[in-house]
C-alpha positions in Angstrom: 20.3 -21.9 -5.6 17.8 -23.2 -2.4 14.6 -23.3 -4.4 12.9 -23.8 -0.7 12.4 -22.0 2.6 15.8 -21.9 4.9 16.2 -23.7 7.5 15.6 -22.4 11.1 18.9 -22.4 13.3 18.6 -22.1 17.1 18.3 -18.5 18.0 18.3 -17.0 14.2 15.6 -14.6 14.3 12.6 -16.0 13.1 11.4 -15.6 9.0 10.1 -12.4 7.4 7.0 -13.1 5.6 7.5 -12.4 2.2 4.3 -11.1 -0.2 2.8 -13.6 -2.9 4.8 -11.1 -5.4 8.3 -11.5 -3.7 8.2 -15.2 -3.7 7.1 -15.0 -7.6 10.4 -12.6 -7.7 12.5 -15.1 -5.8 11.4 -18.6 -7.8 11.7 -16.2 -11.6 15.3 -15.3 -10.2 15.7 -19.3 -9.7 14.4 -19.7 -12.9 16.6 -17.6 -14.8 19.4 -18.7 -13.3 18.6 -22.4 -14.7 18.3 -20.7 -17.4 21.6 -19.3 -17.6 23.5 -22.1 -15.9 21.6 -25.2 -18.1 20.0 -23.2 -21.1 16.3 -25.0 -20.0 13.6 -23.5 -21.4 10.4 -22.1 -19.8 8.4 -25.1 -19.8 10.7 -27.4 -18.3 11.8 -24.5 -15.7 7.6 -24.0 -14.7 7.6 -27.5 -14.4 10.2 -27.7 -12.2 9.8 -24.9 -9.9 5.8 -26.0 -9.9 6.8 -29.0 -7.8 8.5 -27.0 -5.0 7.5 -26.4 -1.6 6.0 -23.0 -1.1 5.9 -22.1 -5.2 1.8 -22.0 -3.7 2.5 -19.0 -2.1 4.1 -17.1 -4.5 2.2 -14.8 -7.6 2.1 -17.8 -10.3 0.8 -15.2 -13.0 3.3 -12.4 -11.9 6.3 -15.4 -12.1 5.1 -16.8 -15.2 5.1 -12.9 -16.7 8.5 -12.4 -15.6 10.5 -15.6 -16.5 8.7 -16.0 -19.7 8.7 -11.8 -20.0 12.3 -12.1 -19.6 13.4 -15.0 -21.8 11.4 -13.2 -24.4 13.1 -9.6 -24.3 16.6 -10.6 -23.0 18.4 -9.4 -25.7 16.7 -5.7 -25.7 17.4 -5.8 -22.0 21.0 -6.8 -22.0 21.5 -4.4 -24.3 20.2 -1.3 -22.5 22.0 -2.7 -19.3 25.2 -2.7 -21.3 24.9 0.9 -21.5 25.0 1.0 -17.6 28.2 -1.8 -17.0 31.6 -1.8 -16.4 32.5 -4.9 -18.2 30.2 -7.2 -20.8 27.4 -8.6 -19.9 28.6 -12.4 -20.6 31.5 -11.4 -17.4 28.7 -10.8 -14.7 28.2 -13.3 -12.3 25.2 -15.7 -13.2 22.8 -14.0 -10.0 23.6 -10.3 -10.9 23.1 -10.6 -14.4 19.5 -12.4 -13.9 18.4 -9.7 -11.2 19.3 -7.4 -13.7 17.3 -8.8 -15.9 14.0 -9.1 -14.0 14.2 -5.9 -12.6 15.2 -3.8 -16.6 12.1 -6.3 -17.4 9.9 -4.7 -14.8 11.2 -1.1 -15.7 10.0 -1.8 -19.0 7.0 -3.5 -18.3 5.5 -2.6 -15.1 5.1 1.3 -15.0 2.5 1.3 -12.1 5.3 -0.3 -10.3 7.4 2.8 -8.6 10.8 2.5 -9.8 12.6 2.6 -6.6 10.4 -0.8 -5.2 11.2 -2.8 -8.3 15.0 -1.1 -7.4 14.8 -1.9 -3.9 13.3 -5.6 -4.5 16.2 -6.3 -6.8 18.5 -5.2 -4.3 16.9 -7.8 -1.6 17.0 -10.7 -4.4 20.5 -9.8 -4.7 21.5 -9.6 -1.0 19.8 -12.9 -0.3 21.4 -14.9 -3.4 24.4 -13.1 -4.9 27.7 -12.1 -3.8 28.6 -10.0 -0.7 28.3 -6.5 -3.0 26.2 -7.4 -5.7 23.7 -5.4 -4.6 25.3 -2.7 -4.5 26.3 -3.1 -8.2 22.3 -3.8 -9.3 21.5 -1.1 -7.2 24.2 1.8 -9.2 22.7 0.3 -12.8 19.2 0.0 -12.0 19.5 3.4 -10.8 21.0 5.0 -13.7 18.1 2.9 -16.2 15.0 3.9 -14.4 16.6 7.6 -14.9 16.7 7.2 -18.5 13.2 4.7 -18.8 11.3 7.1 -16.1 12.7 10.2 -16.1 9.9 12.0 -15.5 9.1 10.1 -12.0 12.7 9.6 -11.2 13.0 13.5 -11.3 9.8 13.9 -8.9 11.0 11.7 -6.4 14.4 13.6 -6.4 12.7 17.0 -6.2 10.2 15.4 -3.2 13.8 14.4 -1.6 15.2 17.8 -2.0 12.1 19.5 -0.6 11.9 17.1 2.4 15.7 18.0 3.7 
């Protein structure tokens, strides 16, 4: 995984400005990926990522809460996600697995953040770091999880979309 900004190539579109919270999600994904592949603990991950360029532009508090929260709740999060998976959690690609864990954690622990924002951010992470169609899988799984965890919010959004048509 690339821990820093991408290099500019001639003719490439200018980089999109990312919010501190999006950057925090990216760094949390990188930390979760590191944990998943190497087994590093949160202290080692935080120390490593703290040295990366651009880390000072991230929402550091949100990054820490996301990384530590996912690691602390991973067994429960995996169990809840498994209901909506078509294969065992351990068979998912490391990126999609980490994106799903982070998205599930946010759906559980950040009710003030609209579920569509969490899902859209997860999709963007999967597009940026995952396999070709991994974002579609992430979208489907988190959409089903959101309907289970936040039924009133999901129903209200669906009703509003139905009236808008």
